[in-house]
MDAnalysis code that builds the backbone (N, CA, C; Angstrom):
import MDAnalysis as mda
import numpy as np

u = mda.Universe.empty(360, n_residues=120, atom_resindex=np.repeat(np.arange(120), 3), trajectory=True)
u.add_TopologyAttr("name", ["N", "CA", "C"] * 120)
u.add_TopologyAttr("resid", np.arange(1, 121))
u.add_TopologyAttr("resname", ["ALA", "PHE", "GLU", "LYS", "THR", "CYS", "GLU", "GLN", "LEU", "GLY", "TYR", "ALA", "ASN", "ALA", "HIS", "ILE", "GLU", "ARG", "PHE", "ALA", "ALA", "VAL", "VAL", "VAL", "ALA", "SER", "ALA", "SER", "GLU", "ALA", "HIS", "GLY", "PHE", "GLU", "VAL", "VAL", "CYS", "GLU", "GLN", "SER", "GLY", "GLN", "THR", "VAL", "GLU", "VAL", "PRO", "ALA", "GLY", "LYS", "SER", "ILE", "LEU", "ASP", "ALA", "LEU", "ILE", "ASP", "ALA", "GLY", "LEU", "ASN", "PRO", "ASP", "HIS", "SER", "CYS", "LYS", "GLU", "GLY", "VAL", "CYS", "GLY", "ALA", "CYS", "GLU", "THR", "ALA", "VAL", "LEU", "GLY", "PHE", "ASP", "GLY", "GLU", "LEU", "ASP", "HIS", "GLN", "ASP", "GLY", "ILE", "LEU", "THR", "LYS", "LEU", "GLU", "ARG", "GLN", "SER", "GLY", "LYS", "THR", "MET", "MET", "ILE", "CYS", "VAL", "SER", "ARG", "CYS", "THR", "GLY", "ARG", "LYS", "LEU", "VAL", "LEU", "ASP", "ILE"])
u.atoms.positions = np.array([
    [-229.999, -85.582, -132.648],
    [-229.145, -86.712, -132.344],
    [-228.359, -87.129, -133.585],
    [-229.009, -87.089, -134.742],
    [-228.348, -87.466, -135.993],
    [-227.169, -86.537, -136.269],
    [-227.396, -85.234, -136.155],
    [-226.330, -84.269, -136.417],
    [-225.182, -84.415, -135.420],
    [-225.513, -84.633, -134.163],
    [-224.483, -84.798, -133.131],
    [-223.648, -86.051, -133.403],
    [-224.294, -87.135, -133.792],
    [-223.584, -88.380, -134.093],
    [-222.680, -88.195, -135.309],
    [-223.173, -87.524, -136.344],
    [-222.355, -87.263, -137.528],
    [-221.122, -86.438, -137.164],
    [-221.304, -85.466, -136.301],
    [-220.176, -84.642, -135.861],
    [-219.156, -85.486, -135.098],
    [-219.647, -86.348, -134.209],
    [-218.756, -87.203, -133.427],
    [-217.983, -88.182, -134.320],
    [-218.599, -88.608, -135.425],
    [-217.948, -89.525, -136.359],
    [-217.034, -88.798, -137.345],
    [-217.045, -87.463, -137.298],
    [-216.174, -86.686, -138.167],
    [-216.725, -86.438, -139.553],
    [-218.020, -86.652, -139.754],
    [-218.624, -86.371, -141.048],
    [-218.809, -84.862, -141.182],
    [-218.178, -84.282, -142.175],
    [-218.252, -82.829, -142.356],
    [-219.639, -82.376, -142.806],
    [-220.294, -83.203, -143.580],
    [-221.612, -82.844, -144.101],
    [-222.597, -83.990, -143.877],
    [-223.784, -83.629, -143.487],
    [-224.860, -84.614, -143.335],
    [-226.099, -84.007, -143.976],
    [-226.765, -84.751, -144.824],
    [-227.947, -84.220, -145.504],
    [-229.154, -84.291, -144.573],
    [-229.726, -83.136, -144.310],
    [-230.937, -83.054, -143.499],
    [-231.890, -82.072, -144.159],
    [-233.159, -82.206, -143.862],
    [-234.163, -81.243, -144.319],
    [-234.874, -80.707, -143.107],
    [-235.075, -79.392, -143.094],
    [-235.813, -78.751, -142.016],
    [-237.072, -78.128, -142.612],
    [-238.149, -78.259, -141.887],
    [-239.397, -77.685, -142.344],
    [-239.853, -76.552, -141.439],
    [-239.054, -76.285, -140.433],
    [-239.285, -75.160, -139.525],
    [-237.937, -74.753, -138.954],
    [-237.847, -73.507, -138.551],
    [-236.591, -72.986, -138.027],
    [-236.258, -73.588, -136.670],
    [-234.959, -73.753, -136.430],
    [-234.473, -74.178, -135.129],
    [-234.337, -72.917, -134.273],
    [-234.884, -72.940, -133.080],
    [-234.792, -71.773, -132.206],
    [-233.412, -71.743, -131.564],
    [-232.718, -70.613, -131.748],
    [-231.367, -70.451, -131.223],
    [-231.368, -69.242, -130.299],
    [-230.962, -69.438, -129.043],
    [-230.862, -68.319, -128.107],
    [-229.675, -67.464, -128.519],
    [-229.844, -66.150, -128.463],
    [-228.787, -65.272, -128.920],
    [-228.672, -64.026, -128.064],
    [-227.460, -63.765, -127.598],
    [-227.204, -62.544, -126.837],
    [-227.111, -61.338, -127.766],
    [-226.820, -61.570, -129.055],
    [-226.643, -60.450, -129.980],
    [-227.958, -59.767, -130.337],
    [-229.087, -60.369, -130.009],
    [-230.391, -59.749, -130.272],
    [-230.570, -58.466, -129.466],
    [-229.812, -58.335, -128.372],
    [-230.000, -57.232, -127.435],
    [-229.357, -55.927, -127.879],
    [-228.561, -55.941, -128.935],
    [-227.934, -54.692, -129.372],
    [-228.006, -54.544, -130.885],
    [-227.901, -53.317, -131.320],
    [-227.890, -53.020, -132.739],
    [-226.464, -52.932, -133.255],
    [-226.327, -52.826, -134.564],
    [-225.028, -52.688, -135.209],
    [-225.254, -52.118, -136.596],
    [-224.175, -51.717, -137.253],
    [-224.327, -51.180, -138.599],
    [-223.819, -52.176, -139.623],
    [-224.494, -52.177, -140.771],
    [-224.097, -53.023, -141.888],
    [-223.646, -52.113, -143.019],
    [-222.413, -52.290, -143.433],
    [-221.884, -51.571, -144.575],
    [-222.105, -52.456, -145.793],
    [-222.847, -51.943, -146.757],
    [-223.149, -52.685, -147.980],
    [-222.145, -52.250, -149.044],
    [-221.157, -53.073, -149.293],
    [-220.024, -52.725, -150.144],
    [-220.443, -52.353, -151.563],
    [-221.304, -53.140, -152.194],
    [-221.687, -52.881, -153.583],
    [-222.520, -51.616, -153.738],
    [-223.489, -51.421, -152.854],
    [-224.388, -50.267, -152.988],
    [-223.813, -48.997, -152.377],
    [-222.808, -49.152, -151.505],
    [-222.228, -47.982, -150.847],
    [-223.055, -47.466, -149.684],
    [-224.122, -48.160, -149.327],
    [-224.983, -47.737, -148.225],
    [-224.514, -48.335, -146.907],
    [-224.762, -47.603, -145.836],
    [-224.573, -48.117, -144.482],
    [-225.943, -48.112, -143.829],
    [-226.341, -49.253, -143.276],
    [-227.681, -49.428, -142.717],
    [-227.561, -49.806, -141.249],
    [-228.306, -49.125, -140.399],
    [-228.350, -49.450, -138.976],
    [-229.342, -50.595, -138.767],
    [-228.894, -51.637, -138.069],
    [-229.758, -52.774, -137.729],
    [-230.037, -52.676, -136.233],
    [-231.246, -52.260, -135.860],
    [-231.543, -52.115, -134.430],
    [-231.731, -53.459, -133.735],
    [-231.653, -53.439, -132.420],
    [-231.911, -54.644, -131.623],
    [-233.279, -55.198, -131.997],
    [-233.370, -56.503, -132.119],
    [-234.646, -57.152, -132.386],
    [-235.081, -57.154, -133.839],
    [-234.306, -56.555, -134.753],
    [-234.665, -56.534, -136.174],
    [-233.616, -57.312, -136.958],
    [-234.044, -58.028, -137.974],
    [-233.099, -58.805, -138.770],
    [-232.333, -57.899, -139.731],
    [-231.171, -58.370, -140.139],
    [-230.392, -57.644, -141.145],
    [-231.227, -57.515, -142.411],
    [-231.855, -58.607, -142.818],
    [-232.672, -58.612, -144.031],
    [-233.753, -57.542, -143.970],
    [-234.509, -57.486, -142.881],
    [-235.579, -56.490, -142.775],
    [-235.039, -55.069, -142.765],
    [-233.902, -54.851, -142.110],
    [-233.302, -53.510, -142.090],
    [-232.856, -53.096, -143.493],
    [-232.300, -54.042, -144.262],
    [-231.874, -53.726, -145.623],
    [-233.071, -53.434, -146.522],
    [-234.125, -54.211, -146.383],
    [-235.344, -53.974, -147.170],
    [-235.922, -52.607, -146.825],
    [-235.980, -52.278, -145.528],
    [-236.493, -50.968, -145.098],
    [-235.655, -49.818, -145.651],
    [-234.369, -50.084, -145.913],
    [-233.475, -49.053, -146.446],
    [-233.541, -48.965, -147.977],
    [-234.422, -49.765, -148.586],
    [-234.607, -49.693, -150.027],
    [-233.777, -50.677, -150.833],
    [-233.060, -51.553, -150.165],
    [-232.292, -52.582, -150.869],
    [-233.174, -53.804, -151.088],
    [-232.790, -54.661, -152.020],
    [-233.616, -55.819, -152.343],
    [-232.782, -57.103, -152.380],
    [-232.259, -57.532, -151.223],
    [-231.467, -58.770, -151.220],
    [-232.343, -59.990, -151.464],
    [-231.743, -61.023, -152.060],
    [-232.460, -62.281, -152.273],
    [-232.893, -62.853, -150.931],
    [-234.104, -63.407, -150.894],
    [-234.598, -64.063, -149.684],
    [-235.851, -64.859, -150.019],
    [-236.258, -65.730, -149.108],
    [-237.474, -66.498, -149.299],
    [-238.154, -66.779, -147.967],
    [-237.603, -67.699, -147.171],
    [-238.314, -68.206, -145.987],
    [-238.293, -67.266, -144.779],
    [-237.259, -66.450, -144.649],
    [-237.046, -65.572, -143.489],
    [-236.939, -66.345, -142.170],
    [-236.577, -67.626, -142.238],
    [-236.437, -68.459, -141.040],
    [-235.074, -69.145, -140.955],
    [-234.199, -68.929, -141.927],
    [-232.881, -69.546, -141.896],
    [-232.844, -70.999, -142.298],
    [-233.824, -71.441, -143.096],
    [-233.848, -72.847, -143.498],
    [-233.745, -73.074, -145.005],
    [-233.855, -72.018, -145.811],
    [-233.847, -72.235, -147.262],
    [-232.517, -71.896, -147.928],
    [-231.762, -70.965, -147.390],
    [-230.475, -70.588, -147.955],
    [-230.528, -69.498, -149.011],
    [-231.715, -69.003, -149.351],
    [-231.838, -68.003, -150.409],
    [-231.140, -66.685, -150.078],
    [-231.043, -66.331, -148.807],
    [-230.455, -65.046, -148.421],
    [-228.969, -65.142, -148.086],
    [-228.335, -66.260, -148.369],
    [-226.912, -66.409, -148.055],
    [-226.131, -65.273, -148.712],
    [-225.341, -64.583, -147.908],
    [-224.629, -63.385, -148.357],
    [-223.160, -63.476, -147.967],
    [-222.299, -63.048, -148.866],
    [-220.860, -63.041, -148.590],
    [-220.532, -61.981, -147.548],
    [-219.715, -62.358, -146.580],
    [-219.265, -61.460, -145.520],
    [-217.849, -61.003, -145.878],
    [-217.650, -59.673, -145.885],
    [-216.351, -59.120, -146.232],
    [-215.547, -58.692, -145.009],
    [-216.229, -58.476, -143.888],
    [-215.541, -58.087, -142.662],
    [-216.524, -57.891, -141.535],
    [-216.017, -57.924, -140.289],
    [-216.904, -57.747, -139.138],
    [-216.103, -57.518, -137.873],
    [-216.732, -56.816, -136.931],
    [-216.215, -56.683, -135.573],
    [-216.862, -57.796, -134.752],
    [-216.217, -58.224, -133.704],
    [-216.802, -59.254, -132.848],
    [-216.825, -60.587, -133.563],
    [-217.973, -61.240, -133.508],
    [-218.139, -62.549, -134.146],
    [-219.459, -62.573, -134.908],
    [-219.559, -63.498, -135.855],
    [-220.830, -63.726, -136.525],
    [-221.660, -64.638, -135.635],
    [-222.909, -64.287, -135.460],
    [-223.833, -65.067, -134.632],
    [-224.781, -65.809, -135.571],
    [-224.331, -66.973, -136.042],
    [-225.120, -67.763, -136.995],
    [-226.311, -68.394, -136.295],
    [-227.498, -68.136, -136.824],
    [-228.723, -68.694, -136.249],
    [-229.525, -69.480, -137.284],
    [-228.854, -69.841, -138.375],
    [-229.522, -70.572, -139.450],
    [-229.418, -72.080, -139.251],
    [-230.130, -72.791, -140.070],
    [-230.083, -74.251, -140.061],
    [-229.457, -74.786, -141.332],
    [-228.634, -73.984, -142.006],
    [-228.074, -74.341, -143.303],
    [-226.566, -74.611, -143.243],
    [-225.809, -73.645, -142.737],
    [-224.353, -73.734, -142.777],
    [-223.817, -74.828, -141.862],
    [-222.764, -75.482, -142.323],
    [-222.094, -76.482, -141.499],
    [-221.231, -75.760, -140.459],
    [-220.731, -76.508, -139.508],
    [-219.869, -75.942, -138.476],
    [-218.632, -75.293, -139.107],
    [-218.038, -75.954, -140.079],
    [-216.851, -75.409, -140.753],
    [-217.177, -74.149, -141.541],
    [-218.327, -74.123, -142.195],
    [-218.733, -72.920, -142.938],
    [-218.960, -71.752, -141.987],
    [-219.539, -72.031, -140.836],
    [-219.752, -70.974, -139.839],
    [-218.422, -70.437, -139.336],
    [-217.486, -71.337, -139.055],
    [-216.177, -70.932, -138.550],
    [-215.391, -70.121, -139.572],
    [-215.615, -70.371, -140.855],
    [-214.874, -69.656, -141.898],
    [-215.230, -68.171, -141.929],
    [-216.463, -67.832, -141.543],
    [-216.888, -66.432, -141.539],
    [-217.033, -65.822, -142.918],
    [-217.172, -66.657, -143.946],
    [-217.247, -66.149, -145.316],
    [-218.656, -65.778, -145.758],
    [-219.668, -66.455, -145.187],
    [-221.049, -66.160, -145.556],
    [-221.948, -66.232, -144.331],
    [-223.159, -65.681, -144.492],
    [-224.158, -65.774, -143.427],
    [-225.543, -65.663, -144.042],
    [-226.537, -66.161, -143.313],
    [-227.932, -66.025, -143.714],
    [-228.454, -64.756, -143.044],
    [-228.674, -63.721, -143.838],
    [-229.010, -62.413, -143.272],
    [-230.439, -62.309, -142.746],
    [-231.238, -63.338, -142.948],
    [-232.611, -63.291, -142.428],
    [-232.675, -63.579, -140.937],
    [-231.680, -64.314, -140.406],
    [-231.725, -64.674, -138.986],
    [-230.419, -64.437, -138.237],
    [-229.298, -64.434, -138.929],
    [-228.003, -64.313, -138.263],
    [-227.653, -62.856, -138.014],
    [-226.746, -62.641, -137.048],
    [-226.389, -61.284, -136.633],
    [-224.886, -61.184, -136.410],
    [-224.467, -60.042, -135.937],
    [-223.073, -59.775, -135.611],
    [-223.007, -59.372, -134.139],
    [-222.039, -59.905, -133.403],
    [-221.929, -59.549, -131.987],
    [-221.227, -58.217, -131.788],
    [-220.530, -57.743, -132.813],
    [-219.833, -56.460, -132.732],
    [-220.723, -55.309, -133.176],
    [-220.099, -54.214, -133.528],
    [-220.830, -53.004, -133.918],
    [-220.827, -52.738, -135.412],
    [-220.040, -53.524, -136.192],
    [-219.949, -53.273, -137.632],
    [-219.814, -54.585, -138.383],
    [-220.560, -54.670, -139.493],
    [-220.551, -55.841, -140.367],
    [-220.487, -55.342, -141.801],
    [-219.585, -55.879, -142.621],
    [-219.463, -55.487, -144.027],
    [-219.910, -56.656, -144.891],
    [-220.933, -56.403, -145.731],
    [-221.495, -57.445, -146.586],
    [-221.308, -57.104, -148.061],
    [-221.276, -58.120, -148.889],
    [-221.126, -57.948, -150.344],
    [-222.510, -57.760, -150.964],
    [-223.122, -56.642, -150.633],
    [-224.456, -56.308, -151.159],
    [-224.379, -54.923, -151.778],
])
């Protein structure tokens, strides 16, 4: 209710603390996609039901992370390009930050398309 009221009043930012992840229903969980890691030159397949973070770790990369629930912000990663849309499932980014498509929390967020390019 607090966040909704702040949005209705036009407040761009509201300080909140979360101690558990917000459950977000997502259609993008049903399909996989590939992540192109610009810095490392690797392309990693992210299967349905697996997080980007876990797929990158399994591929031998070591991105920053902590909570794996989308509430701490440690895994925030710059997005360089994508097909479809970003499916933000975190509790960190504001509505405007989500719309910008510049960053995402790779522990919980996904891509609705088939390709995502990250600055990793």
